[in-house]
Wavefront OBJ file of the C-alpha trace (Angstrom):
o trace
v 26.965 -117.819 -13.658
v 24.729 -117.122 -10.685
v 24.841 -113.222 -10.940
v 25.417 -113.059 -14.650
v 28.436 -110.840 -13.982
v 32.044 -111.165 -15.026
v 35.113 -109.443 -13.558
v 38.299 -108.749 -15.479
v 41.414 -108.324 -13.314
v 44.310 -106.375 -14.819
v 47.389 -104.840 -13.313
v 46.238 -102.378 -10.593
v 42.531 -102.549 -11.485
v 39.659 -104.846 -12.252
v 36.479 -104.402 -14.283
v 33.051 -105.770 -13.354
v 30.581 -106.477 -16.192
v 26.963 -106.681 -15.021
v 24.980 -108.627 -17.590
v 21.644 -107.582 -16.048
v 22.050 -103.778 -16.131
v 24.369 -103.593 -19.106
v 26.854 -101.610 -17.028
v 30.472 -102.239 -16.277
v 32.423 -100.850 -13.357
v 36.148 -100.110 -13.378
v 37.891 -100.241 -9.971
v 41.256 -98.518 -9.883
v 43.290 -100.053 -7.081
v 45.863 -97.227 -7.187
v 43.598 -94.137 -6.822
v 40.779 -95.855 -4.941
v 38.257 -94.635 -7.569
v 35.586 -96.615 -9.317
v 33.900 -95.715 -12.609
v 30.436 -96.974 -13.599
v 29.786 -97.036 -17.338
v 26.128 -97.060 -18.418
v 24.539 -96.402 -21.793
v 25.768 -92.961 -22.977
v 27.397 -91.953 -19.711
v 29.808 -92.979 -17.002
v 30.102 -92.084 -13.326
v 33.420 -91.587 -11.506
v 33.430 -92.189 -7.734
v 36.484 -90.676 -5.983
v 37.028 -92.526 -2.719
v 39.545 -89.899 -1.467
v 37.480 -86.694 -1.900
v 34.081 -88.331 -1.508
v 32.972 -86.846 -4.850
v 31.309 -88.534 -7.769
v 31.220 -87.261 -11.342
v 28.549 -88.197 -13.886
v 29.716 -87.915 -17.483
v 26.934 -87.635 -20.096
v 27.024 -86.614 -23.739
v 28.621 -83.127 -23.873
v 28.613 -82.514 -20.127
v 29.585 -83.940 -16.756
v 28.241 -83.356 -13.254
v 30.439 -83.230 -10.137
v 28.788 -84.100 -6.819
v 30.829 -82.914 -3.796
v 29.888 -85.036 -0.807
v 31.680 -82.660 1.659
v 30.080 -79.294 0.682
v 26.809 -80.714 -0.564
v 27.317 -78.923 -3.914
v 26.999 -80.299 -7.397
v 28.476 -78.757 -10.525
v 27.147 -79.334 -14.038
v 29.775 -78.860 -16.736
v 28.366 -78.223 -20.232
v 29.993 -76.949 -23.391
v 31.679 -73.604 -22.492
v 30.023 -73.213 -19.090
v 29.421 -74.932 -15.755
v 26.718 -74.487 -13.108
v 27.385 -74.734 -9.360
v 24.433 -75.732 -7.166
v 25.008 -74.932 -3.455
v 22.735 -77.160 -1.403
v 23.408 -75.149 1.842
v 22.575 -71.577 0.630
v 20.082 -72.598 -2.026
v 22.073 -70.655 -4.645
v 23.209 -71.755 -8.057
v 25.919 -70.101 -10.128
v 26.158 -70.348 -13.917
v 29.711 -69.902 -15.212
v 29.923 -68.921 -18.900
v 32.739 -67.498 -20.971
v 33.959 -64.308 -19.190
v 31.068 -64.085 -16.721
v 29.096 -66.001 -14.116
v 25.551 -65.533 -12.788
v 24.568 -66.110 -9.150
v 20.924 -67.029 -8.499
v 19.926 -66.543 -4.831
v 16.913 -68.711 -4.109
v 16.256 -66.982 -0.705
v 16.154 -63.285 -1.802
v 14.961 -63.896 -5.323
v 17.955 -61.959 -6.688
v 20.344 -62.890 -9.441
v 23.745 -61.316 -10.029
v 25.542 -61.311 -13.383
v 29.333 -61.040 -13.057
v 31.089 -59.832 -16.232
v 34.558 -58.446 -16.834
v 35.076 -55.592 -14.313
v 31.402 -55.284 -13.312
v 28.450 -57.220 -11.943
v 24.699 -56.589 -12.146
v 22.260 -57.341 -9.314
v 18.655 -58.041 -10.330
v 16.229 -57.761 -7.384
v 13.124 -59.740 -8.240
v 11.130 -58.246 -5.276
v 11.627 -54.484 -5.936
v 12.032 -54.714 -9.685
v 15.395 -52.937 -9.439
v 18.685 -53.826 -11.031
v 22.084 -52.497 -9.981
v 25.125 -52.364 -12.266
v 28.443 -52.409 -10.372
v 31.421 -51.108 -12.375
v 34.876 -49.976 -11.323
v 34.406 -47.400 -8.521
v 30.658 -46.904 -9.078
v 27.338 -48.726 -9.322
v 24.067 -47.791 -11.006
v 20.617 -48.571 -9.562
v 17.776 -48.931 -12.091
v 14.316 -48.688 -10.469
v 11.787 -50.367 -12.745
v 8.803 -48.853 -10.815
v 9.770 -45.135 -10.917
v 11.797 -45.299 -14.155
v 14.707 -43.694 -12.255
v 18.331 -44.712 -12.323
v 20.944 -43.691 -9.757
v 24.693 -43.626 -10.456
v 26.820 -44.094 -7.306
v 30.415 -42.872 -7.676
v 33.097 -42.073 -5.126
v 31.557 -39.669 -2.602
v 28.417 -38.858 -4.625
v 25.527 -40.443 -6.528
v 23.369 -39.133 -9.372
v 19.626 -39.809 -9.765
v 18.238 -39.803 -13.329
v 14.443 -39.343 -13.473
v 13.216 -40.733 -16.774
v 9.742 -39.083 -16.381
v 10.761 -35.434 -15.783
v 14.040 -35.506 -17.678
v 15.882 -34.293 -14.565
v 18.911 -35.712 -12.836
v 20.066 -34.960 -9.310
v 23.665 -35.129 -8.092
v 24.086 -35.985 -4.380
v 27.514 -35.069 -3.002
v 28.160 -37.173 0.071
v 31.192 -35.042 1.125
v 29.575 -31.553 1.194
v 26.032 -32.677 1.977
v 24.745 -30.881 -1.141
v 22.633 -32.158 -3.992
v 22.141 -30.498 -7.380
v 19.021 -30.868 -9.554
v 19.583 -30.532 -13.322
v 16.367 -29.782 -15.254
v 16.877 -30.849 -18.847
v 13.712 -28.986 -20.030
v 14.420 -25.470 -18.682
v 18.205 -25.639 -18.767
v 18.341 -24.793 -15.049
v 20.097 -26.552 -12.207
v 19.451 -26.086 -8.507
v 22.026 -26.602 -5.749
v 20.627 -27.663 -2.338
v 23.077 -27.050 0.513
v 22.152 -29.323 3.383
v 24.419 -27.441 5.867
v 23.047 -23.875 5.425
v 19.512 -24.832 4.409
v 19.870 -22.801 1.198
v 19.308 -23.790 -2.398
v 20.552 -21.927 -5.470
v 18.847 -21.930 -8.891
v 21.170 -21.455 -11.883
v 19.332 -20.365 -15.054
v 21.461 -21.266 -18.042
v 19.331 -19.118 -20.439
v 19.450 -15.744 -18.636
v 22.798 -16.210 -16.915
v 21.163 -15.576 -13.518
v 21.260 -17.618 -10.348
v 18.917 -17.308 -7.377
v 19.835 -18.170 -3.780
v 16.924 -19.307 -1.554
v 17.704 -19.048 2.171
v 15.418 -21.422 4.034
v 16.227 -19.842 7.453
v 15.389 -16.170 6.707
v 12.771 -16.802 4.028
v 14.739 -14.640 1.576
v 15.940 -15.369 -1.916
v 18.591 -13.452 -3.851
v 18.750 -13.126 -7.654
v 22.242 -12.664 -9.122
v 22.201 -11.257 -12.685
v 25.459 -12.154 -14.369
v 24.857 -9.686 -17.272
v 24.255 -6.456 -15.315
v 26.326 -7.333 -12.263
v 23.294 -6.740 -10.003
v 21.752 -8.965 -7.377
v 18.290 -8.611 -5.865
v 17.301 -9.747 -2.365
v 13.632 -10.757 -1.927
v 12.519 -10.772 1.733
v 9.497 -13.030 2.034
v 8.640 -11.738 5.562
v 8.460 -7.977 4.872
v 7.439 -8.181 1.224
v 10.459 -6.072 0.238
v 13.148 -6.687 -2.321
v 16.504 -4.932 -2.552
v 18.486 -4.394 -5.774
v 22.278 -4.198 -5.363
v 24.033 -2.573 -8.352
v 27.640 -3.695 -8.364
v 28.650 -0.993 -10.932
v 27.398 2.142 -9.137
v 27.695 0.830 -5.591
v 24.002 1.595 -4.963
v 21.230 -0.611 -3.660
v 17.498 0.040 -3.958
v 14.869 -1.206 -1.487
v 11.400 -1.857 -2.972
v 8.646 -2.009 -0.321
v 5.738 -3.937 -1.772
v 3.347 -2.809 1.031
v 3.787 0.983 0.814
v 4.650 1.182 -2.876
v 7.899 3.000 -2.033
v 11.441 2.277 -3.055
v 14.600 3.664 -1.463
v 17.916 4.189 -3.274
v 21.037 3.901 -1.084
v 24.121 5.500 -2.680
v 27.200 3.944 -1.125
v 29.512 6.670 -2.565
v 27.779 9.811 -1.242
v 26.227 8.244 1.847
v 22.750 9.394 0.753
v 19.560 7.440 0.324
v 16.484 8.554 -1.625
v 12.904 7.456 -0.860
v 10.519 7.307 -3.852
v 6.843 7.302 -2.802
v 4.832 5.811 -5.642
v 1.492 7.034 -4.171
v 2.236 10.767 -3.745
v 4.818 11.083 -6.510
v 7.333 12.495 -4.009
v 10.931 11.555 -3.457
v 12.960 12.276 -0.318
v 16.766 12.542 -0.274
v 18.482 11.694 3.046
v 22.046 13.040 3.257
v 23.891 11.012 5.866
v 26.856 13.473 5.988
v 24.915 16.698 6.745
v 21.946 15.150 8.535
v 19.543 16.822 6.078
v 16.662 15.365 4.146
v 15.054 16.922 1.056
v 11.465 16.230 -0.049
v 10.800 16.604 -3.798
v 7.088 16.978 -4.649
v 6.607 15.980 -8.272
v 3.041 17.434 -8.404
v 3.764 20.997 -7.207
v 7.335 21.258 -8.455
v 8.512 22.143 -4.924
v 11.201 20.585 -2.789
v 11.701 21.008 0.946
v 15.056 20.767 2.746
v 14.903 19.551 6.381
v 18.060 20.357 8.366
v 18.252 17.944 11.281
v 21.012 19.993 13.041
v 19.247 23.395 13.155
v 15.662 22.156 13.215
v 14.844 24.242 10.122
v 13.257 23.265 6.857
v 13.298 25.247 3.602
v 10.616 25.096 0.896
v 11.850 25.750 -2.666
v 9.031 26.669 -5.078
v 10.194 25.922 -8.603
v 7.274 27.892 -10.182
v 7.676 31.277 -8.418
v 11.411 31.069 -7.831
v 10.871 31.606 -4.082
v 12.056 29.596 -1.123
v 10.763 29.736 2.441
v 12.844 28.954 5.539
v 10.892 27.574 8.536
v 12.824 27.852 11.824
v 11.400 25.284 14.222
v 13.191 26.879 17.258
v 11.988 30.501 16.941
v 8.681 29.787 15.233
v 9.622 32.091 12.342
v 9.625 31.502 8.634
v 11.363 33.582 5.971
v 10.249 33.946 2.343
v 13.048 34.608 -0.180
v 11.776 36.042 -3.491
v 14.382 35.349 -6.151
v 12.727 37.756 -8.658
v 12.650 40.931 -6.497
v 15.650 40.183 -4.307
v 13.459 40.566 -1.189
v 12.975 38.255 1.735
v 10.194 38.421 4.307
v 10.492 37.234 7.917
v 7.226 36.074 9.549
v 7.455 35.885 13.359
v 4.768 33.480 14.530
v 5.131 34.611 18.209
v 4.673 38.400 17.818
v 2.500 38.328 14.724
v 4.984 40.569 12.885
v 6.438 40.226 9.437
v 9.564 41.956 8.146
v 10.308 42.608 4.447
v 14.035 42.876 3.632
v 14.838 44.717 0.364
v 18.096 46.197 -0.908
v 19.514 48.345 1.953
v 16.326 48.395 4.054
v 13.770 46.215 5.775
v 10.144 46.844 6.739
v 8.531 45.574 9.947
v 4.756 44.975 9.817
v 3.162 44.739 13.281
v -0.063 42.780 12.895
v -1.311 43.845 16.408
v -0.999 47.659 16.164
v -1.477 47.960 12.432
v 1.873 49.754 12.123
v 4.741 49.153 9.772
v 8.318 50.355 10.215
v 10.811 50.892 7.367
v 14.449 50.457 8.431
v 16.985 52.141 6.106
v 20.638 53.054 6.591
v 20.837 55.050 9.873
v 17.083 55.639 10.252
v 13.729 53.934 10.346
v 10.193 55.126 9.618
v 7.060 54.117 11.545
v 3.780 54.080 9.581
v 0.702 54.220 11.855
v -2.171 52.733 9.902
v -4.800 54.109 12.407
v -3.881 57.844 12.504
v -2.426 58.071 9.029
v 0.854 59.381 10.483
v 4.369 58.189 10.008
v 7.408 58.946 12.131
v 11.002 59.082 10.876
v 13.662 58.077 13.449
v 17.156 59.299 12.541
v 19.641 57.083 14.362
v 22.574 59.486 13.631
v 21.179 62.797 14.987
v 18.886 61.321 17.610
v 15.872 63.149 16.059
v 12.549 61.859 14.984
v 9.995 63.530 12.720
v 6.217 63.030 12.843
v 4.363 63.438 9.548
v 0.621 64.095 10.012
v -1.106 63.021 6.813
v -4.406 64.816 7.830
v -3.107 68.366 8.556
v -0.122 68.304 6.225
v 2.198 69.120 9.165
v 5.319 67.449 10.356
v 6.993 67.817 13.703
v 10.738 67.471 14.338
v 11.754 66.249 17.831
v 15.417 66.967 18.649
v 16.445 64.484 21.339
v 19.686 66.469 22.097
v 18.241 69.980 22.740
v 14.841 68.877 23.946
v 13.151 71.018 21.260
v 10.442 70.148 18.822
v 9.597 71.985 15.594
v 6.172 71.955 13.877
v 6.316 72.478 10.116
v 3.039 73.779 8.560
v 2.342 75.423 5.210
v 4.809 78.347 4.824
v 5.964 78.382 8.471
v 7.335 76.288 11.287
v 7.167 76.578 15.064
v 10.014 75.770 17.449
v 9.034 74.546 20.946
v 11.882 74.940 23.475
v 11.284 72.447 26.239
v 13.816 74.115 28.673
v 12.681 77.799 28.557
v 9.040 77.113 27.889
v 9.176 79.344 24.783
v 8.172 78.642 21.290
v 9.167 80.507 18.120
v 7.089 80.848 14.936
v 9.119 81.118 11.718
v 7.131 82.636 8.792
v 8.806 81.452 5.595
v 6.857 84.021 3.444
v 7.631 87.320 5.286
v 10.968 86.293 6.735
v 9.698 87.099 10.255
v 9.750 84.960 13.360
v 7.796 85.437 16.563
v 8.998 84.386 20.038
v 6.305 83.424 22.608
v 7.612 83.609 26.200
v 5.388 81.317 28.247
v 6.713 82.775 31.585
v 6.122 86.563 31.023
v 3.214 86.267 28.652
v 5.099 88.403 26.066
v 5.674 87.763 22.424
v 8.415 89.309 20.292
v 8.164 89.800 16.513
v 11.495 89.783 14.648
v 11.232 91.443 11.185
v 14.078 90.066 9.076
v 13.558 92.737 6.320
v 13.770 95.977 8.451
v 16.018 94.641 11.207
v 13.368 95.644 13.818
v 11.708 93.557 16.459
v 8.536 94.359 18.374
v 7.807 93.298 21.972
v 4.124 92.710 22.850
v 3.499 92.748 26.610
v 0.318 90.787 27.239
v 0.006 92.082 30.880
v 0.121 95.908 30.183
v -1.297 95.856 26.696
v 1.816 97.722 25.418
v 4.139 96.903 22.635
v 7.631 98.273 22.004
v 9.397 98.610 18.635
v 13.196 98.192 18.632
v 14.849 99.617 15.505
v 18.130 97.773 15.048
v 19.417 100.402 12.495
v 18.960 103.661 14.510
v 19.185 102.143 17.982
v 15.798 103.724 18.921
v 12.800 102.101 20.448
v 9.254 103.465 20.582
v 6.407 102.560 22.926
l 1 2 3 4 5 6 7 8 9 10 11 12 13 14 15 16 17 18 19 20 21 22 23 24 25 26 27 28 29 30 31 32 33 34 35 36 37 38 39 40 41 42 43 44 45 46 47 48 49 50 51 52 53 54 55 56 57 58 59 60 61 62 63 64 65 66 67 68 69 70 71 72 73 74 75 76 77 78 79 80 81 82 83 84 85 86 87 88 89 90 91 92 93 94 95 96 97 98 99 100 101 102 103 104 105 106 107 108 109 110 111 112 113 114 115 116 117 118 119 120 121 122 123 124 125 126 127 128 129 130 131 132 133 134 135 136 137 138 139 140 141 142 143 144 145 146 147 148 149 150 151 152 153 154 155 156 157 158 159 160 161 162 163 164 165 166 167 168 169 170 171 172 173 174 175 176 177 178 179 180 181 182 183 184 185 186 187 188 189 190 191 192 193 194 195 196 197 198 199 200 201 202 203 204 205 206 207 208 209 210 211 212 213 214 215 216 217 218 219 220 221 222 223 224 225 226 227 228 229 230 231 232 233 234 235 236 237 238 239 240 241 242 243 244 245 246 247 248 249 250 251 252 253 254 255 256 257 258 259 260 261 262 263 264 265 266 267 268 269 270 271 272 273 274 275 276 277 278 279 280 281 282 283 284 285 286 287 288 289 290 291 292 293 294 295 296 297 298 299 300 301 302 303 304 305 306 307 308 309 310 311 312 313 314 315 316 317 318 319 320 321 322 323 324 325 326 327 328 329 330 331 332 333 334 335 336 337 338 339 340 341 342 343 344 345 346 347 348 349 350 351 352 353 354 355 356 357 358 359 360 361 362 363 364 365 366 367 368 369 370 371 372 373 374 375 376 377 378 379 380 381 382 383 384 385 386 387 388 389 390 391 392 393 394 395 396 397 398 399 400 401 402 403 404 405 406 407 408 409 410 411 412 413 414 415 416 417 418 419 420 421 422 423 424 425 426 427 428 429 430 431 432 433 434 435 436 437 438 439 440 441 442 443 444 445 446 447 448 449 450 451 452 453 454 455 456 457 458 459 460 461 462 463 464 465 466 467 468 469 470 471 472 473 474 475 476
């Protein structure tokens, strides 16, 4: 009557009714628990675990005195508040959400995945089986992390980049152009694959070169950023062509023949280098000529396409030879002596620029033309004779190298000079006579071929004697 309370004692428990508060408390002697019933709720105190549970309409809250946590159970979910970490976890059907009060993050756990929302960076990460995806709210990018690689999706550019953690490569896929680029972290190269043209380009960061591979033609082109050159490799023909951007030239290397050809864009010439013979040939597009340089002999030959001639320049002797395809002649110019020699069918002519003479060489003889005197001399290699033709007098003189004689041919007669006896004989072609001049005695003898007589003229006595060959007489 003093407290206004009443206590009901039953088997194993007793109930206290507090008239002031309107509550009643049930003490269970068996479990050591006590339950306080107030208006619309009741609280269970567990003496063993040190926990107390508040039951309200549609939910109940468990306070754990040991861990410092409290759990609110509502319809279909319960929330765990961790007093130590400052976190609270909401458990709903099939998922639970962890709110971290320190980092400002919240993580949603669903079946087989969980999502981390970072309140500081504005990012959210979805963790699924074997991968997780990072959504960056600032850059509009999302990154998919899978086993050994991750892929970055850029929402602004429409590109996504695959990072391969194993090989150290990453590949950029451009959704606009249809290209993708492979960056190799080991070699420092990156390769651009063009899905439209079927080409791919390799950029070598070390050498400064990039190579274009054309899948259609089977060619690849190397661009050298240092020299300004690019080289085209043709997989079909086995050739490669070097384009020099500085000089305007390009060089074709033929892998089959071992030749390479230089095209000069400025002069319009092209030069063929033959690796087998050591020769190089220059083709002049303007003049229609081409020149062959022989590296072994030191000669070069000029072919003139207009005249049909070709000229051989011998670098050793200083000579050059002109071959005329029309006439069948060739001319040798000797730069040392100043002579030139014309070779025709069966003969050749030597022109001496110093003396003004020219010599014709035929089979077994040669003829010397003296431009000063107007004479020419025929040398017969067989008989050992030579004949002098005097263009002024109309005479020619035969020198016999065997007998030591020389014969002067004039109009209608010829004179024989005998070098041994000192005599000379005049042959008159008209009368059939010949006259012997004896240089020792001062006599001359006339032989008459018609009568068979000969007459001796003695220059000392003033006499002359007639010898008649028919009668055997002679008269003084």
